[in-house]
GULUMLUM-474452 format. One record per residue (C-alpha): x, z, y. Coordinates in nm, 4 decimals, always signed. Each point is the difference from the previous one (the first is absolute). Layout:
@c1 X, c3 Z, c2 Y
...
This chain:
@c1 +0.0000, c3 +0.0000, c2 +0.0000
@c1 +0.1480, c3 -0.0937, c2 +0.3414
@c1 +0.1524, c3 +0.2873, c2 +0.1941
@c1 -0.2016, c3 -0.0856, c2 +0.3128
@c1 -0.3236, c3 +0.0283, c2 -0.1968
@c1 +0.1012, c3 +0.3326, c2 -0.1506
@c1 +0.0856, c3 +0.1317, c2 +0.3442
@c1 -0.3383, c3 -0.1088, c2 +0.1352
@c1 -0.1717, c3 +0.2053, c2 -0.2687
@c1 +0.1751, c3 +0.3224, c2 +0.0960
@c1 -0.1936, c3 +0.2335, c2 +0.2260
@c1 +0.1115, c3 -0.0002, c2 +0.3616
@c1 +0.0401, c3 +0.3761, c2 -0.0444
@c1 +0.2961, c3 -0.0711, c2 -0.2300
@c1 +0.1537, c3 -0.2720, c2 +0.2200
@c1 +0.1190, c3 +0.1959, c2 +0.2991
@c1 +0.2384, c3 -0.2811, c2 +0.0925
@c1 -0.3063, c3 -0.2174, c2 +0.0648
@c1 -0.1799, c3 +0.2420, c2 +0.2286
@c1 -0.0856, c3 -0.1694, c2 +0.3307
@c1 +0.1532, c3 +0.0687, c2 +0.3389
@c1 -0.1833, c3 +0.2876, c2 +0.1683
@c1 -0.1543, c3 -0.0529, c2 +0.3456
@c1 +0.0893, c3 +0.2557, c2 +0.2650
@c1 -0.1987, c3 +0.3199, c2 -0.0500
@c1 -0.0968, c3 -0.0752, c2 -0.3604
@c1 +0.1175, c3 +0.0629, c2 -0.3561
@c1 -0.0672, c3 -0.2424, c2 -0.2832
@c1 -0.2706, c3 +0.1577, c2 -0.2186
@c1 +0.2294, c3 +0.0579, c2 -0.2994
@c1 +0.2691, c3 +0.1507, c2 +0.2241
@c1 -0.2588, c3 +0.2336, c2 +0.1534
@c1 -0.0903, c3 +0.1131, c2 -0.3520
@c1 +0.3692, c3 +0.0538, c2 -0.0714
@c1 +0.0311, c3 +0.2214, c2 +0.3082
@c1 -0.3097, c3 +0.2015, c2 -0.0946
@c1 +0.1073, c3 +0.0438, c2 -0.3636
@c1 +0.3823, c3 +0.0020, c2 +0.0035
@c1 +0.0233, c3 +0.1505, c2 -0.3511
@c1 -0.2322, c3 -0.2474, c2 -0.1742
@c1 +0.2725, c3 -0.2419, c2 -0.1201
@c1 -0.1462, c3 -0.2435, c2 -0.2581
@c1 -0.3534, c3 +0.1361, c2 +0.0414
@c1 -0.0145, c3 -0.0543, c2 +0.3761
@c1 -0.3051, c3 -0.2268, c2 +0.0064
@c1 -0.2024, c3 +0.2262, c2 -0.2283
@c1 +0.0989, c3 +0.3248, c2 +0.1697
@c1 -0.0611, c3 -0.1272, c2 +0.3525
@c1 -0.3333, c3 -0.1718, c2 -0.0697
@c1 -0.2397, c3 +0.2960, c2 +0.0204
@c1 +0.1434, c3 +0.1760, c2 +0.3079
@c1 +0.0484, c3 -0.3250, c2 +0.1917
@c1 -0.3517, c3 -0.1185, c2 -0.0776
@c1 -0.1463, c3 +0.3247, c2 +0.1298
@c1 +0.2114, c3 -0.0095, c2 +0.3154
@c1 -0.0751, c3 -0.3665, c2 +0.0661
@c1 -0.3735, c3 +0.0546, c2 -0.0498
@c1 +0.0074, c3 +0.3069, c2 +0.2273
@c1 +0.1941, c3 -0.1824, c2 +0.2692
@c1 +0.2978, c3 +0.2358, c2 -0.0303
@c1 +0.2070, c3 -0.3069, c2 -0.0837
@c1 -0.0669, c3 -0.3309, c2 +0.1763
@c1 +0.0642, c3 -0.3307, c2 -0.1726
@c1 +0.0358, c3 -0.3478, c2 +0.1467
@c1 +0.0398, c3 -0.3460, c2 -0.1516
@c1 +0.2640, c3 -0.2380, c2 +0.1337
@c1 -0.1791, c3 -0.3305, c2 +0.0583
@c1 +0.1468, c3 -0.3474, c2 -0.0076
@c1 +0.0227, c3 -0.0181, c2 +0.3780
@c1 +0.2207, c3 +0.3092, c2 +0.0115
@c1 -0.2691, c3 +0.2403, c2 +0.1235
@c1 -0.1003, c3 +0.3239, c2 -0.1680
@c1 -0.3681, c3 +0.0430, c2 -0.0848
@c1 -0.1154, c3 +0.3610, c2 -0.0515
@c1 -0.1714, c3 +0.0774, c2 -0.3305
@c1 -0.3045, c3 +0.2277, c2 +0.0616
@c1 +0.0176, c3 +0.3332, c2 -0.1859
@c1 -0.3362, c3 -0.0555, c2 -0.1711
@c1 +0.1367, c3 -0.3153, c2 -0.1656
@c1 +0.2253, c3 +0.2172, c2 -0.2192
@c1 -0.3017, c3 +0.1809, c2 -0.1463
@c1 -0.0968, c3 -0.3108, c2 -0.1978
@c1 +0.1588, c3 +0.0270, c2 -0.3461
@c1 +0.0687, c3 -0.3720, c2 -0.0338
@c1 +0.1646, c3 -0.0195, c2 +0.3412
@c1 +0.2294, c3 +0.2923, c2 -0.0627
@c1 +0.1058, c3 -0.0966, c2 -0.3532
@c1 +0.0871, c3 -0.3566, c2 +0.0996
@c1 +0.1579, c3 +0.0682, c2 +0.3370
@c1 +0.2019, c3 +0.3033, c2 -0.1022
@c1 +0.1304, c3 -0.1603, c2 -0.3174
@c1 +0.1197, c3 -0.3148, c2 +0.1784
@c1 +0.0753, c3 +0.1591, c2 +0.3406
@c1 -0.1925, c3 -0.2985, c2 +0.1348
@c1 -0.3478, c3 -0.0831, c2 +0.1262
@c1 -0.2074, c3 -0.3156, c2 -0.0380
@c1 -0.3460, c3 +0.0919, c2 +0.1341
@c1 +0.0086, c3 -0.1623, c2 +0.3429
@c1 -0.3741, c3 +0.0531, c2 +0.0561
@c1 +0.0917, c3 +0.3639, c2 +0.0418
@c1 +0.1634, c3 -0.0782, c2 +0.3353
@c1 -0.2858, c3 -0.1981, c2 +0.1487
@c1 -0.0850, c3 -0.3664, c2 +0.0229
@c1 +0.2731, c3 -0.0767, c2 +0.2527
@c1 +0.2874, c3 +0.0559, c2 -0.2448
@c1 +0.0800, c3 -0.2477, c2 -0.2761
@c1 +0.2955, c3 -0.0811, c2 -0.2244
@c1 +0.2563, c3 -0.2197, c2 +0.1717
@c1 +0.2119, c3 -0.2770, c2 -0.1512
@c1 -0.1470, c3 +0.0535, c2 -0.3450
@c1 +0.1190, c3 +0.3607, c2 -0.0206
@c1 -0.2502, c3 +0.2074, c2 -0.1940
@c1 +0.1856, c3 +0.3293, c2 -0.0480
@c1 +0.1223, c3 +0.2292, c2 +0.2760
@c1 +0.2245, c3 +0.3031, c2 -0.0324
@c1 -0.1383, c3 +0.3448, c2 +0.0772
@c1 +0.1776, c3 +0.2488, c2 +0.2249
@c1 -0.0570, c3 +0.3644, c2 +0.0914
@c1 +0.0364, c3 +0.1333, c2 +0.3549
@c1 +0.3073, c3 +0.2192, c2 +0.0313
@c1 -0.1648, c3 +0.2411, c2 +0.2442
@c1 -0.2719, c3 +0.0974, c2 -0.2471
@c1 +0.2444, c3 +0.0362, c2 -0.2861
@c1 +0.2376, c3 +0.2126, c2 +0.2079
@c1 -0.2889, c3 +0.2264, c2 +0.1034
@c1 -0.1019, c3 +0.0294, c2 -0.3636
@c1 +0.3484, c3 +0.1070, c2 -0.1043
@c1 +0.0124, c3 +0.2597, c2 +0.2762
@c1 -0.2981, c3 +0.1889, c2 -0.1418
@c1 +0.0664, c3 +0.3298, c2 -0.1806
@c1 -0.1000, c3 -0.1330, c2 -0.3436
@c1 +0.2590, c3 -0.2777, c2 +0.0283
@c1 +0.2731, c3 +0.2090, c2 +0.1582
@c1 -0.0386, c3 +0.2326, c2 -0.2985
@c1 +0.2464, c3 -0.2253, c2 -0.1823
@c1 +0.2772, c3 +0.0944, c2 +0.2417
@c1 -0.0935, c3 +0.3685, c2 -0.0392
@c1 +0.0427, c3 -0.0237, c2 -0.3764
@c1 +0.3390, c3 -0.1643, c2 +0.0453
@c1 +0.0962, c3 +0.2695, c2 +0.2515
@c1 -0.0896, c3 +0.2774, c2 -0.2413
@c1 +0.2037, c3 -0.1535, c2 -0.2795
@c1 +0.2984, c3 -0.0612, c2 +0.2235
@c1 -0.0098, c3 +0.3533, c2 +0.1396
@c1 -0.0286, c3 +0.1516, c2 -0.3478
@c1 +0.3010, c3 -0.1960, c2 -0.1271
@c1 +0.1986, c3 +0.1096, c2 +0.3042
@c1 -0.0916, c3 +0.3654, c2 -0.0577
@c1 +0.0834, c3 -0.0043, c2 -0.3700
@c1 +0.3377, c3 -0.1598, c2 +0.0695
@c1 +0.0661, c3 +0.2532, c2 +0.2761
@c1 -0.0826, c3 +0.2950, c2 -0.2243
@c1 +0.2037, c3 -0.1258, c2 -0.2943
@c1 +0.2996, c3 -0.0579, c2 +0.2280
@c1 +0.0030, c3 +0.3735, c2 +0.0840
@c1 -0.1601, c3 +0.1725, c2 -0.2980
@c1 +0.1002, c3 +0.3556, c2 +0.0888
@c1 -0.1040, c3 +0.0271, c2 +0.3635
@c1 -0.2140, c3 -0.2055, c2 +0.2357
@c1 +0.1887, c3 -0.1854, c2 +0.2693
@c1 -0.2858, c3 -0.0439, c2 +0.2487
@c1 -0.3017, c3 +0.2164, c2 +0.0693
@c1 -0.3559, c3 -0.0706, c2 -0.1098
@c1 -0.0946, c3 -0.0900, c2 +0.3590
@c1 +0.2883, c3 -0.2479, c2 +0.0192
@c1 -0.1100, c3 -0.1575, c2 -0.3270
@c1 -0.3555, c3 -0.0393, c2 +0.1279
@c1 +0.1353, c3 -0.1538, c2 +0.3215
@c1 +0.1729, c3 -0.2704, c2 -0.2039
@c1 -0.3283, c3 -0.0713, c2 -0.1764
@c1 -0.1971, c3 -0.0325, c2 +0.3226
@c1 +0.2719, c3 -0.1849, c2 +0.1897
@c1 +0.1792, c3 -0.2382, c2 -0.2335
@c1 -0.2788, c3 -0.0428, c2 -0.2575
@c1 -0.2977, c3 -0.0013, c2 +0.2405
@c1 -0.1974, c3 +0.2711, c2 -0.1832
@c1 -0.2222, c3 +0.2708, c2 +0.1406
@c1 +0.1391, c3 +0.3541, c2 -0.0167
@c1 -0.2564, c3 +0.0825, c2 -0.2688
@c1 +0.1011, c3 -0.3035, c2 -0.2057
@c1 +0.3679, c3 +0.0815, c2 +0.0373
@c1 -0.0573, c3 +0.3591, c2 -0.1146
@c1 -0.1881, c3 -0.1225, c2 -0.3049
@c1 +0.2752, c3 -0.2443, c2 -0.0890
@c1 +0.2559, c3 +0.2789, c2 +0.0334
@c1 -0.1969, c3 +0.2077, c2 -0.2511
@c1 -0.0038, c3 -0.2929, c2 -0.2444
@c1 +0.3720, c3 -0.0550, c2 +0.0458
@c1 +0.0639, c3 +0.3666, c2 -0.0812
@c1 -0.2021, c3 -0.0351, c2 -0.3191
@c1 +0.2214, c3 -0.2879, c2 -0.1173
@c1 +0.3398, c3 +0.1711, c2 +0.0274
@c1 +0.1456, c3 +0.2526, c2 -0.2484
@c1 -0.1200, c3 +0.3581, c2 +0.0334
@c1 +0.3293, c3 +0.1322, c2 +0.1376
@c1 -0.0015, c3 -0.2650, c2 +0.2724
@c1 -0.3658, c3 +0.0684, c2 +0.0779
@c1 +0.0704, c3 +0.3719, c2 +0.0447
@c1 +0.2946, c3 -0.0660, c2 +0.2322
@c1 -0.1993, c3 -0.2387, c2 +0.2191
@c1 -0.3139, c3 +0.2148, c2 +0.0017
@c1 +0.1749, c3 +0.3053, c2 +0.1455
@c1 -0.0701, c3 +0.0888, c2 +0.3594
@c1 +0.3573, c3 +0.1101, c2 +0.0638
@c1 +0.2685, c3 -0.1781, c2 +0.2047
@c1 +0.1148, c3 -0.3535, c2 -0.0690
@c1 +0.3530, c3 -0.0857, c2 -0.1129
@c1 +0.0830, c3 -0.1224, c2 +0.3493
@c1 -0.1069, c3 +0.3266, c2 +0.1641
@c1 +0.2028, c3 +0.2026, c2 -0.2512
@c1 +0.3133, c3 -0.2041, c2 +0.0667
@c1 -0.0405, c3 +0.0436, c2 +0.3733
């Protein structure tokens, strides 16, 4: 079977090298899904489908089709509610239903498929919401815990910085709340050997204050 034919049968989701140039202020639909679901890997299309459909139908995300004359035609949110529309458009990252845009817009030069793009502003606002920023909080907790465990194991007999200084690292460098940082510290203590845990749980002076 010719290579060109095989390539044409592969989903656009798997052919990132063929993704179209993005107009200013927009992400290609598949790239927007990639940004929303950075850990999806091979299952990107499947994992992104449900949340993106809801957000497109609610107007949280705004889509537009790039027409043959180079203009962007907005896709109304209620169009994404229709099962057939969503399944076809999302799968191909393209739209063909020109009647959706009104009688004044028609295919040009025989082009019948037009790429779909997502407005960057809506996507950026979506990512800024607490439920999305939760990903960075999880990463911050894990990073802070690893740092604490390494710190404790490096000085197993006596703590080198106070509890307040530890919490300050969690809130400053790892962007956690003080409550989160305290909880991570407790988990870190539970993961080190008992002798180390006892040394770092004491309320006495740190190694630095003893040496001074």
